[in-house]
C-alpha positions in Angstrom: -54.7 0.9 -7.0 -54.2 2.7 -3.7 -53.9 -0.7 -1.9 -51.4 -1.9 -4.5 -49.2 1.1 -4.0 -49.3 0.7 -0.2 -48.4 -3.0 -0.6 -45.6 -2.1 -3.0 -44.3 0.4 -0.6 -44.1 -2.2 2.2 -42.3 -4.6 -0.1 -39.7 -2.0 -1.2 -39.2 -1.0 2.4 -38.6 -4.6 3.4 -36.1 -5.0 0.5 -34.3 -1.8 1.4 -34.0 -2.9 5.1 -32.7 -6.3 3.9 -30.1 -4.6 1.7 -29.0 -2.4 4.6 -28.6 -5.5 6.8 -26.4 -7.2 4.2 -22.7 -6.4 4.7 -21.1 -4.2 2.1 -18.4 -6.3 0.3 -15.3 -4.8 -1.4 -13.2 -6.9 -3.7 -9.5 -6.5 -4.5 -6.4 -8.5 -5.6 -4.4 -7.3 -2.6 -5.9 -6.2 0.7 -3.6 -4.3 3.0 -4.5 -3.9 6.7 -2.9 -0.9 8.4 -2.2 2.8 7.8 1.6 2.7 8.5 4.4 3.7 6.2 4.7 0.0 5.2 1.1 -0.1 4.3 1.3 2.9 2.0 4.5 1.7 0.2 2.9 -1.7 -0.2 -0.2 -0.1 -1.7 1.8 2.1 -4.1 3.8 -0.9 -5.3 0.6 -3.0 -5.7 -0.9 -0.3 -7.9 2.3 0.2 -9.9 2.2 -3.5 -10.7 -1.4 -3.2 -12.0 -3.1 -4.9 -9.1 -6.4 -3.8 -7.6 -5.5 -2.8 -4.0 -7.4 -1.5 -1.0 -6.0 -0.2 2.2 -8.1 -1.0 5.3 -6.8 1.4 7.9 -7.8 1.7 11.5 -6.0 5.1 11.4 -7.4 8.3 10.0 -4.0 9.7 9.4 -1.6 7.8 7.1 2.1 7.2 7.6 2.3 5.7 11.1 5.3 7.0 13.1 6.8 8.6 10.0 3.9 11.1 10.1 3.5 10.8 13.8 6.4 12.7 15.2 9.4 10.4 14.3 11.0 12.9 11.9 14.6 12.4 13.1 14.9 9.3 11.0 16.9 6.3 12.3 18.6 5.6 9.1 21.7 3.6 9.9 23.6 3.4 6.6 21.4 5.3 4.2 23.1 3.7 1.2 21.0 0.6 1.7 17.7 2.5 1.6 16.2 2.2 -1.9 13.0 1.9 -3.8 9.9 3.7 -2.6 11.6 4.4 0.7 14.2 6.5 -1.0 11.5 8.1 -3.1 9.8 9.2 0.1 13.0 10.9 1.4 13.6 12.4 -2.0 10.2 14.0 -1.8 11.0 15.3 1.6 14.1 16.9 0.0 12.0 18.5 -2.7 9.6 20.0 -0.2 12.4 21.7 1.7 13.9 23.1 -1.5 10.9 25.6 -1.7 11.1 28.9 0.2 7.5 28.4 1.4 8.5 25.3 3.4 10.5 27.6 5.8 7.9 29.4 7.8 9.4 29.7 11.2 13.1 29.8 10.4 15.3 30.1 7.3 17.0 27.2 5.6 20.3 28.8 6.5 19.3 29.0 10.2 18.5 25.3 10.2 21.6 24.3 8.4 22.1 20.6 8.0 21.5 19.3 11.5 21.7 15.7 12.3 23.7 13.1 14.3 25.6 10.8 12.1 23.2 11.3 9.2 23.0 14.9 7.9 19.4 16.2 7.4 20.0 17.1 3.8 22.1 15.0 1.4 22.3 17.2 -1.6 24.3 14.8 -3.7 21.6 12.1 -3.4 18.8 14.7 -3.4 17.3 13.2 -0.2 16.4 14.6 3.2 16.1 12.5 6.3 14.8 14.9 8.9 11.4 16.5 8.6 8.2 17.8 10.2 5.3 15.4 10.8 2.9 17.2 8.5 5.4 17.0 5.6 5.5 13.2 5.9 1.7 12.9 6.1 1.3 15.0 2.9 3.7 12.8 1.0 1.8 9.7 2.1 -1.4 11.3 1.0 0.2 12.3 -2.3 1.2 8.7 -2.9 -2.3 7.6 -2.3 -3.8 10.2 -4.6 -1.3 9.8 -7.4 -1.9 6.1 -7.7 -5.7 6.2 -7.1 -5.5 4.0 -4.1 -8.8 3.4 -2.2 -8.3 3.8 1.5 -11.0 2.9 4.0 -10.1 4.8 7.2 -11.2 4.2 10.8 -11.9 0.6 9.9 -11.0 -1.7 12.7 -10.6 -5.5 12.1 -13.0 -7.6 13.9 -10.3 -9.5 15.8 -12.7 -12.1 17.2 -14.5 -13.4 14.1 -13.5 -11.1 11.3 -11.1 -13.4 9.4 -12.7 -16.0 7.2 -10.3 -18.8 6.1 -10.6 -21.9 4.1 -7.9 -24.5 3.5 -5.2 -22.3 5.0 -6.1 -19.2 2.9 -7.8 -16.0 4.0 -10.9 -15.4 2.0 -12.0 -12.2 3.6 -11.7 -9.9 6.5 -14.5 -8.0 8.2 -14.2 -4.8 10.2 -16.3 -3.7 13.2 -18.4 -1.5 11.0 -19.5 -4.6 9.0 -17.5 -4.0 5.8 -16.2 -7.2 4.2 -13.0 -7.1 2.1 -12.2 -10.1 -0.1 -8.8 -10.5 -1.7 -6.3 -12.9 -3.2 -3.4 -11.9 -1.0 -3.5 -10.0 2.3 -0.8 -7.9 3.9 -0.7 -7.1 7.6 1.2 -3.8 7.8 0.1 -2.9 11.4 2.5 -2.3 14.3 0.5 -4.7 16.4 0.1 -7.7 14.0 -3.6 -7.9 14.5 -4.5 -9.5 11.2 -1.7 -12.0 11.6 -2.9 -13.0 15.1 -6.5 -13.1 14.0 -5.5 -15.4 11.2 -4.2 -18.0 13.7 -0.6 -17.5 12.7 2.1 -18.3 15.3 3.7 -15.3 17.0 5.6 -14.3 20.1 5.2 -11.4 22.6 8.1 -10.4 24.8 11.7 -11.4 25.0 13.0 -14.8 24.2 15.7 -16.3 26.4 19.2 -16.2 25.0 19.1 -20.0 24.9 16.1 -20.0 22.5 18.2 -18.9 19.5 21.7 -19.0 20.9 21.8 -15.3 21.2 23.8 -13.0 23.5 21.7 -9.8 23.7 18.1 -11.2 24.1 16.3 -11.8 27.4 16.9 -9.9 30.7 20.0 -7.7 30.5 20.6 -6.6 34.1 23.8 -4.7 34.6 24.1 -3.8 30.9 24.0 -0.1 30.2 24.9 0.9 26.6 23.2 4.3 26.4 22.8 7.0 29.1 19.3 5.8 30.1 20.1 4.3 33.5 20.5 5.6 37.0 24.1 6.5 37.5 23.6 7.7 41.1 22.2 5.8 44.1 18.5 6.8 44.1 16.3 5.7 46.9 13.1 4.0 45.6 10.8 4.5 48.5 8.1 7.1 49.0 9.8 8.0 52.3 13.5 7.7 51.7 14.9 4.7 53.6 11.5 3.5 54.7 10.5 0.3 52.9 7.1 0.4 54.8 6.2 3.5 52.9 6.0 1.7 49.6 7.7 2.2 46.3 7.5 5.4 44.2 5.3 5.2 41.1 6.7 3.3 38.2 9.0 1.0 40.2 8.1 -2.7 40.1 8.2 -4.7 43.4 9.2 -7.8 41.4 12.8 -8.9 40.7 13.9 -8.4 37.1 14.7 -12.1 36.5 17.9 -14.0 35.7 20.2 -12.5 33.1 19.5 -13.9 29.7 16.1 -15.3 30.7 13.0 -14.7 28.6 9.9 -12.9 29.7 6.6 -11.4 28.4 7.8 -7.8 29.0 8.1 -5.2 26.3 10.5 -2.3 25.7 8.8 0.9 26.6 6.5 3.1 24.5 6.2 6.8 24.3 4.9 9.6 22.0 7.5 11.3 19.7 6.4 14.9 20.5 6.9 17.7 18.0 7.8 20.7 20.1 8.3 24.3 19.1 10.3 27.1 20.7 8.8 29.8 18.4 6.6 32.2 20.5 4.0 32.3 17.7 3.9 28.5 17.1 3.8 26.9 20.5 1.1 25.7 22.8 1.9 26.0 26.5 2.1 22.6 28.1 -1.4 21.9 29.5 -2.0 20.4 32.9 -3.3 17.0 31.8 -6.0 14.7 33.1 -5.2 12.8 36.3 -2.1 15.0 37.0 -0.3 14.1 40.2 3.2 15.6 40.8 4.0 12.6 43.1 4.2 10.5 39.9 7.5 12.4 39.1 9.1 12.3 42.6 11.7 9.9 41.2 12.7 12.5 38.7 13.0 15.1 41.4 15.5 12.8 43.1 17.5 12.4 39.9 17.7 16.2 39.6 18.8 16.4 43.2 21.7 14.0 42.3 22.9 16.6 39.8 21.6 15.2 36.5 20.8 17.8 33.9 20.3 16.0 30.5 16.6 16.9 30.0 17.1 18.5 26.6 19.6 16.0 25.1 17.1 14.4 22.8 15.2 17.5 21.7 16.4 16.6 18.2 16.0 19.5 15.8 13.7 19.3 12.8 13.0 22.2 10.4 11.2 25.3 11.5 12.4 25.5 15.1 10.7 22.2 16.0 11.8 18.9 17.5 11.4 15.2 17.4 11.6 14.7 21.1 12.6 11.3 22.2 13.3 9.5 25.5 16.6 10.3 27.2 18.0 9.5 30.6 16.9 7.4 33.6 13.5 9.0 33.8 12.0 10.5 30.6 9.2 10.1 28.1 9.3 6.3 28.0 6.5 5.0 30.3 8.6 2.0 31.4 6.7 -1.2 32.3 3.2 0.1 31.5 2.7 -1.4 28.1 2.9 -5.2 28.7 -0.8 -5.8 28.1 -1.0 -3.7 24.9 -0.4 -6.3 22.1 -3.1 -8.7 23.3 -5.5 -6.0 24.7 -8.9 -5.3 23.3 -9.3 -2.0 21.4 -10.9 -0.5 24.4 -8.1 -1.6 26.7 -5.5 -0.3 24.2 -7.2 3.1 24.3 -6.9 3.1 28.0 -3.2 2.2 27.9 -2.6 4.9 25.3 -4.5 7.5 27.4 -2.3 6.5 30.4 0.8 7.1 28.3 -0.6 10.4 27.2 -1.4 11.5 30.7 2.0 10.4 31.9 3.9 12.2 29.2 1.8 15.4 29.2 2.2 15.4 33.0 6.0 15.1 32.7 6.2 18.1 30.5 3.9 20.1 32.7 6.0 19.1 35.7 9.2 20.1 34.1 7.8 23.5 33.2 6.1 24.2 36.5 7.1 22.2 39.6 9.3 23.9 42.2 11.2 20.6 42.7 12.6 21.0 39.1 15.8 23.1 39.0 15.1 26.7 38.1 17.4 26.6 35.1 15.5 23.6 33.7 12.1 25.2 34.3 13.3 28.4 32.7 14.4 26.6 29.5 11.4 24.4 29.4 9.1 27.5 29.5 10.5 28.3 26.0 9.0 25.1 24.6 5.5 23.9 23.9 3.6 21.7 21.5 3.9 22.8 17.9 0.7 24.6 17.1 0.8 23.7 13.4 1.3 20.0 13.9 -1.5 17.5 14.7 -3.9 20.4 14.5 -7.0 18.2 15.0 -5.5 16.7 18.2 -4.3 19.8 20.1 -0.8 19.5 18.9 -0.5 15.9 20.3 0.7 13.0 18.1 -2.0 10.7 16.7 0.2 7.7 16.9 1.9 6.2 20.0 5.3 4.7 19.4 4.6 1.0 19.4 8.3 0.0 19.4 7.4 -3.7 19.6 4.3 -5.8 19.9 3.7 -9.2 18.4 6.3 -10.8 16.2 5.5 -13.7 13.9 7.2 -17.1 14.4 7.6 -18.8 11.0 9.8 -21.6 9.7 12.7 -19.1 9.6 13.2 -16.6 12.5 15.7 -13.9 12.0 18.1 -13.3 15.0 21.1 -11.3 16.1 23.3 -13.8 14.2 22.0 -12.4 10.9 22.0 -8.8 12.0 25.6 -9.0 13.3 26.8 -10.8 10.2 27.6 -14.1 11.8 25.2 -16.0 9.5 24.5 -15.4 5.8 21.0 -14.4 4.7 19.2 -16.1 1.9 16.6 -14.6 -0.4 17.1 -10.9 0.5 14.2 -8.5 0.1 15.8 -5.5 1.6 18.4 -4.4 4.1 18.8 -3.0 7.5 21.8 -1.4 9.2 20.8 0.0 12.5 22.2 -1.2 15.8 20.5 -3.8 18.0 18.4 -1.3 19.9 16.0 -1.9 22.7 14.7 0.6 25.2 14.2 -0.2 28.8 11.7 -2.9 29.7 11.4 -2.6 33.5 12.3 -0.5 36.5 13.2 -2.4 39.7 15.0 -2.3 43.1 18.5 -3.6 43.1 19.8 -6.0 45.9 21.6 -2.9 47.3 18.2 -1.1 47.7 18.4 1.4 44.9 16.3 2.0 41.8 17.5 0.8 38.4 16.3 0.3 34.8 16.7 -2.8 32.7 16.5 -3.7 29.0 18.4 -0.9 27.2 20.7 -2.4 24.5 22.7 -0.7 21.8 25.0 -3.1 19.9 26.1 -1.8 16.5 25.9 -4.0 13.5 29.3 -4.2 11.9 27.9 -3.7 8.4 24.5 -3.6 6.7 22.7 -6.9 6.5 20.0 -8.5 4.4 16.5 -9.4 5.5 15.1 -12.7 4.2 11.9 -13.1 2.4 11.3 -16.2 4.6 10.8 -13.8 7.6 7.8 -12.2 5.9 5.8 -15.3 5.3 4.0 -17.5 7.8 4.3 -21.2 8.1 2.7 -22.7 5.1 0.3 -24.8 7.1 -1.0 -21.7 8.9 -1.7 -19.4 6.0 -0.6 -19.4 2.4 -1.8 -15.9 1.3 -0.6 -13.6 4.0 2.5 -11.4 4.1 3.8 -9.7 7.3 6.4 -6.9 6.6 6.2 -5.1 10.0 5.6 -7.8 12.7 7.9 -10.2 10.8 9.4 -13.5 12.0 12.3 -12.2 14.2 13.7 -12.3 17.7 13.2 -9.5 20.1 16.7 -8.2 19.9 17.1 -8.5 16.1 13.8 -6.6 15.8 15.5 -3.8 17.7 17.5 -3.2 14.5 14.9 -3.9 11.9 12.1 -1.8 13.5 13.0 1.4 11.7 10.6 3.3 9.5 12.8 3.2 6.4 13.0 -0.6 6.7 9.3 -0.9 7.1 8.8 1.0 3.9 11.3 -1.2 2.2 9.6 -4.4 3.4 6.2 -3.1 2.6 7.2 -2.6 -1.0 8.9 -6.0 -1.2 5.8 -7.7 0.3 3.6 -6.1 -2.4 5.9 -7.3 -5.1 5.8 -10.8 -3.8 2.0 -10.6 -3.5 1.8 -9.6 -7.1 4.0 -12.6 -8.2 1.9 -15.0 -6.1 -1.2 -13.8 -7.8 0.2 -13.8 -11.3 1.5 -17.4 -10.9 -1.3 -18.8 -8.8 1.0 -19.8 -6.0 1.2 -19.7 -2.2 3.3 -16.8 -0.9 5.7 -19.4 0.3 6.3 -20.6 -3.2 7.0 -17.3 -4.9 9.9 -17.8 -7.3 12.7 -15.9 -5.6 14.7 -15.3 -8.8 11.8 -13.5 -10.3 11.2 -11.6 -7.1 14.8 -10.6 -6.8 14.9 -9.3 -10.4 11.8 -7.2 -9.9 13.1 -5.7 -6.7 16.4 -4.8 -8.3 14.4 -3.2 -11.1 12.6 -1.2 -8.5 16.0 0.0 -7.2 15.7 -1.9 -4.0 19.0 -2.6 -2.3 19.4 -6.3 -1.5 23.1 -6.7 -0.8 25.9 -4.5 0.4 
């Protein structure tokens, strides 16, 4: 008997080991990859339509940039923001109607601050400007209320984690070994990792103007539509006037390229910092890793020229905090240092993100402490610090870098500036945008005259809100028939500059989920979804499809 029990123990141990080796498989109707605002609205809509949905999120914190510091919402015309996106901003409004929401200032002290769009629209019961933790809580509430299963810190195996058959994704596998099977998949990441791993066509960088007959794509030397360029003649060399001394950090030795030409360069990234000037709620800017004041010598020269616009994009959000964005010729954008990011490995991306963090933390430390910074700027900067009650598990620093642009799908239909500027009609609308064609600088170079200059900043207003086509959300049929891409959609660089706004991502996430549900119900490829049915469902969801 004793020998039998020993043998049985060995057998059970072997079975247990085999079970541990076997990948854990999770089944759903709709599998969403990403933790962005688009991912969460897609998940909510999937659940509302009765579909079993899972969110596979590489992020621990949900909501992407909406919960990552971008609280001064780029709305454009807010009338065209409907559906779950409007519900999100309604919940922001409800939060700030409570007295407990105003810890560091009164509602009256804050007022209704905003530029173009007021923070609080009482008639519509929406609020468009908010603190990061408020957005994250709303996203978590969405998940909880709809019983959505979220698997966090799960990273797609980009090398061999997508299993396809006959042009359909069967499953995706994460680096932890989890396998997720589904009928329809949605890539809601800023990077387009699932799309790329599924062998769907995409583009990185700027197309030439000739590619789609555009005016504002490609290299845009000599075009300055915001105040983010060098207005004074600033010497680019370590020793002024001495080319042999080399260029200051951040200045490319390469020529920018012919105007209108395409390249593989990306508009700059940054972190949207949430700062506080309340003495009891600020963290003094720390001296970061790898700090070197020489990295900011170019800014010192800008100050010496008389420039004083450091605080022009300390946009106020409630409770004496900011959504701090890039402003001026030398600011939080780490120009030219993100080109490798979209195609980089996870490890390489972490290195790039760390470089951006060190640069931006170093910039704030420099502004607050370096004697080359004018005394009035240093004095004012000393009143600011990272908000102590935001991103508390990360020392007040945002969890999410602002990936303004990475990969963009190339499908049978590519949206361009012609649609955004109203020059061509849009068929099969699944949502609307209204923001300007907006690109941040892409490179910093030396002009033929021998001075430093930035290139890539564009800001061309759309004359009226425009529709976004369903065809821009689906890949070419031959490449994949059960994938939807609401964030890295099929669109040119400069048109993406308008579409890449958080409310639009929420809108497109919801619409993608509705289309996914229809594809499942009717057993069709996503390319064959009956648009008339989709249109009616979206209108019933109070999406805005036309203006």
